[in-house]
C-alpha positions as CSV (number, residue, x, y, z in Angstrom):
1,M,40.7,16.5,7.6
2,T,39.6,15.6,11.3
3,N,42.4,13.4,12.9
4,L,40.1,10.8,13.6
5,S,43.4,9.1,15.5
6,T,42.8,11.9,18.4
7,A,39.3,12.2,18.3
8,H,39.2,9.5,21.4
9,S,35.7,11.2,22.6
10,E,34.1,9.8,19.6
11,R,31.5,7.5,20.0
12,I,30.1,6.0,16.5
13,A,27.2,3.7,16.0
14,F,26.0,2.3,12.9
15,I,22.4,1.1,12.1
16,G,22.6,-1.3,9.5
17,G,26.4,-3.7,8.9
18,G,26.2,-3.8,5.1
19,N,28.7,-3.2,2.9
20,M,28.6,0.6,2.6
21,A,28.7,0.3,6.7
22,S,31.1,-2.2,6.4
23,A,33.6,0.2,4.0
24,I,33.2,3.2,6.6
25,I,34.2,1.1,9.4
26,G,37.4,0.1,7.7
27,G,38.1,3.4,6.8
28,L,37.5,4.7,10.3
29,I,40.0,2.0,11.7
30,R,42.4,2.3,9.1
31,R,42.6,6.3,10.0
32,G,42.9,5.4,13.8
33,L,39.5,5.1,15.5
34,L,39.9,2.5,18.2
35,V,37.1,-0.5,17.7
36,G,35.9,-0.2,21.2
37,Q,34.6,3.4,19.9
38,I,32.3,1.7,17.4
39,Q,29.1,-0.3,17.5
40,V,26.8,-1.4,14.9
41,V,23.2,-2.6,15.3
42,E,22.6,-5.4,12.4
43,P,19.5,-7.6,12.7
44,W,20.9,-10.3,10.7
45,A,23.1,-13.0,12.4
46,E,25.4,-13.5,9.3
47,Q,26.3,-9.9,9.0
48,R,26.9,-9.9,12.8
49,A,29.5,-12.5,12.5
50,R,31.4,-11.1,10.1
51,L,31.5,-8.0,11.5
52,Q,32.7,-9.4,14.8
53,A,35.3,-11.8,12.7
54,Q,36.7,-9.0,10.6
55,W,37.2,-6.3,13.3
56,D,35.7,-7.7,16.7
57,I,33.3,-5.0,16.3
58,Q,30.7,-5.0,18.9
59,A,27.4,-5.6,17.1
60,H,24.0,-6.0,18.4
61,E,20.8,-7.6,17.1
62,A,18.4,-4.8,18.3
63,P,18.8,-1.2,19.7
64,G,19.6,-0.8,23.4
65,A,21.1,1.4,25.8
66,S,24.6,1.4,24.6
67,L,23.6,3.8,21.9
68,S,23.2,6.5,24.6
69,A,27.1,6.6,24.2
70,A,26.9,7.4,20.9
71,T,28.1,11.1,19.5
72,L,27.2,10.2,15.9
73,V,25.0,7.7,14.6
74,V,25.3,6.2,11.1
75,W,22.2,5.2,9.2
76,A,23.2,2.5,6.9
77,V,19.6,1.2,6.4
78,K,17.4,0.5,3.2
79,P,14.9,3.5,2.5
80,Q,12.0,1.3,3.2
81,V,12.7,0.3,6.5
82,F,14.7,3.5,7.9
83,R,11.2,4.9,9.6
84,E,11.0,1.4,11.4
85,A,14.2,1.4,12.3
86,A,14.2,4.9,13.5
87,L,11.9,4.7,16.3
88,P,13.3,2.6,18.8
89,V,16.7,4.0,18.4
90,R,15.5,7.8,19.1
91,V,15.0,6.9,22.8
92,H,18.5,6.0,23.1
93,A,20.4,8.4,20.9
94,R,18.9,11.9,21.3
95,Q,22.1,14.0,21.8
96,A,23.7,12.3,19.0
97,L,24.5,13.6,15.7
98,H,22.9,11.8,12.5
99,L,24.5,10.9,9.3
100,S,22.2,9.1,6.8
101,V,23.7,7.3,3.6
102,A,20.0,5.9,2.9
103,A,19.0,6.7,-0.6
104,G,16.2,9.2,-1.3
105,I,14.7,9.8,2.4
106,R,14.6,13.3,2.8
107,S,16.3,15.0,5.9
108,E,12.8,16.3,6.9
109,S,11.5,12.8,7.5
110,I,14.7,12.0,9.2
111,A,14.9,15.0,11.6
112,Q,10.7,14.2,12.3
113,W,11.4,10.7,12.9
114,L,14.5,11.0,15.0
115,E,13.3,14.0,16.9
116,S,16.4,15.9,16.1
117,Q,17.8,18.8,13.4
118,R,21.2,17.6,13.8
119,V,20.9,15.4,10.4
120,V,23.4,15.1,7.6
121,R,22.2,13.5,4.3
122,A,24.8,11.8,2.2
123,M,24.9,10.1,-1.4
124,P,27.9,8.0,-1.8
125,N,28.8,6.0,-4.7
126,T,29.5,2.2,-5.0
127,P,33.6,3.3,-5.3
128,A,33.8,4.3,-1.7
129,L,33.7,0.5,-1.0
130,I,37.5,0.8,-2.0
131,G,38.2,4.5,-0.8
132,K,37.5,5.8,-4.2
133,G,34.4,7.4,-3.7
134,I,32.6,11.0,-3.7
135,T,29.9,11.6,-1.7
136,A,27.7,14.5,-1.9
137,L,26.4,16.2,1.6
138,F,23.8,18.3,2.8
139,A,23.0,19.3,6.3
140,R,20.3,20.7,8.0
141,V,20.4,24.1,10.0
142,G,20.9,22.4,13.4
143,V,24.3,21.1,12.2
144,T,27.2,23.3,13.5
145,A,30.2,23.9,11.5
146,A,32.3,21.8,14.3
147,E,30.0,19.0,13.5
148,R,30.2,19.5,9.9
149,L,34.1,18.7,10.1
150,V,33.0,15.5,12.2
151,I,31.0,14.4,9.0
152,E,33.9,15.0,6.8
153,G,36.3,13.2,8.8
154,V,34.0,10.0,8.6
155,V,33.2,10.6,4.9
156,Q,36.9,11.3,3.7
157,T,37.6,7.5,4.8
158,T,36.1,6.7,1.7
159,G,37.2,9.0,-0.8
160,D,36.2,12.7,-1.5
161,F,33.0,14.7,-0.8
162,L,31.3,17.6,-1.9
163,W,28.7,19.9,0.2
164,L,25.5,21.0,-1.4
165,A,23.2,23.9,-0.5
166,D,20.3,22.9,-1.7
167,E,19.0,18.9,-0.7
168,T,17.1,18.8,-4.1
169,Q,20.3,18.6,-5.6
170,L,21.3,15.1,-4.0
171,D,18.3,13.5,-6.3
172,A,20.2,14.9,-9.1
173,V,23.5,13.2,-7.4
174,T,21.8,9.8,-6.9
175,A,20.6,9.5,-10.5
176,L,24.1,9.9,-12.0
177,S,27.0,12.2,-10.8
178,G,27.0,15.3,-13.1
179,S,23.3,15.6,-14.2
180,G,20.4,18.0,-12.9
181,P,20.4,21.3,-10.9
182,L,24.1,21.4,-10.2
183,S,26.7,24.3,-11.1
184,R,29.6,23.2,-13.8
185,A,32.2,22.8,-11.4
186,Q,30.1,20.5,-9.1
187,A,28.7,18.2,-12.2
188,H,32.4,18.0,-13.6
189,Q,33.8,17.2,-9.9
190,L,31.3,14.7,-9.7
191,A,31.0,12.8,-13.3
192,V,35.0,12.8,-13.0
193,A,35.3,11.1,-9.7
194,T,32.5,8.9,-10.5
195,F,34.5,7.4,-13.8
196,V,37.5,7.1,-12.2
197,G,36.2,5.6,-9.0
198,A,34.0,3.1,-11.3
199,S,37.1,2.1,-13.3
200,A,39.2,1.6,-10.0
201,L,36.3,-0.4,-8.4
202,A,36.4,-2.7,-11.7
203,Q,40.0,-3.1,-11.7
204,D,40.3,-4.0,-8.1
205,S,37.7,-6.5,-8.1
206,S,37.9,-10.1,-9.4
207,E,34.4,-10.1,-10.4
208,P,33.0,-8.7,-13.6
209,P,31.2,-5.3,-13.8
210,E,27.9,-6.9,-14.1
211,V,28.4,-8.8,-10.8
212,L,29.4,-5.3,-9.1
213,R,26.5,-3.6,-10.9
214,A,24.0,-6.3,-9.8
215,R,25.1,-5.9,-6.0
216,V,23.8,-2.3,-6.1
217,T,20.4,-3.0,-8.2
218,S,17.6,-3.5,-5.6
219,K,14.3,-4.2,-7.2
220,G,12.1,-0.9,-6.6
221,G,15.4,1.4,-6.2
222,T,16.9,4.1,-8.3
223,T,19.5,2.1,-10.1
224,Y,16.8,-0.7,-11.2
225,A,14.6,2.4,-12.4
226,A,17.5,3.6,-14.7
227,L,18.3,0.5,-16.1
228,S,14.7,-0.7,-16.9
229,S,14.4,2.9,-18.5
230,L,17.5,1.9,-20.5
231,D,16.1,-1.6,-21.3
232,E,12.9,0.0,-22.6
233,D,14.8,2.7,-24.9
234,Q,16.9,-0.5,-26.3
235,V,19.9,1.7,-24.9
236,R,22.0,-1.6,-25.3
237,Q,21.1,-2.4,-29.0
238,H,22.1,1.3,-29.8
239,F,25.6,0.5,-28.3
240,I,26.3,-2.4,-30.0
241,R,25.2,-0.9,-33.4
242,A,27.6,1.9,-32.6
243,M,30.4,-0.4,-32.1
244,Q,29.7,-2.2,-34.9
245,A,29.3,1.0,-37.2
246,A,32.8,1.9,-35.6
247,R,34.4,-2.0,-36.9
248,Q,32.8,-1.8,-40.3
249,R,34.6,1.7,-40.8
250,A,37.9,0.6,-39.5
251,S,37.7,-2.1,-42.1
252,E,36.5,0.3,-44.8
253,M,39.5,2.6,-44.2
254,G,41.8,0.0,-44.6
255,D,40.7,-1.0,-47.9
256,E,40.4,3.0,-48.6
257,F,44.0,3.7,-47.6
258,G,46.2,0.5,-47.3
259,S,46.4,-0.3,-51.1
260,S,50.1,-1.5,-51.6
261,Q,49.4,0.4,-55.4
262,A,51.3,3.4,-55.6
């Protein structure tokens, strides 16, 4: 793993300062990156105040010349605002490596908007918020082996990672870890890590699972689409019926095998 405590030349800028950015920032600081090596562009005053209060992070309302010092830019914005956010950033960050955690936005579009081929797409999952996530990664051909190591050092602050050779596989990971055109080994790693991480997140949080789920369900997003499909197919009712059938069978087994007569 890249030793971030010795990487004093690294300067990391986050475009977007929400939950995922905060998870990565916290991990970087715990691994030894100095607060002065991090800056955030976040339009919401409340988020900027939270970042500054929690870590004394330099947070800006809009992109500016300070981004020219960034060696890595982490894109933690909503997919629908990525293009709008990219245009004013690229004039200041042409020398930087770029890491996107925005769902669905293809690296080709990102490369076009930023006028750079040094782009890595990442698909983390929610347990990354507590350091127990797994992140699928895809790098464009402009990313060097050394730059992959930098990305690994950043992503490992939130859990495990897996490199994919085909970008289309990220759509399968986005839908559900372990489904789609992945190898058996990749599917197993992603599925097990997702289950373990989700369980740990539920156990670690004081909030009920439905609240945790709601936080990552944006209307019109991928999770919303999946949940809408499940509701249309009445999956909840099928689960309830399955539990009722198991309960009924347990009662029947008690009657069938529990007689006190010899």
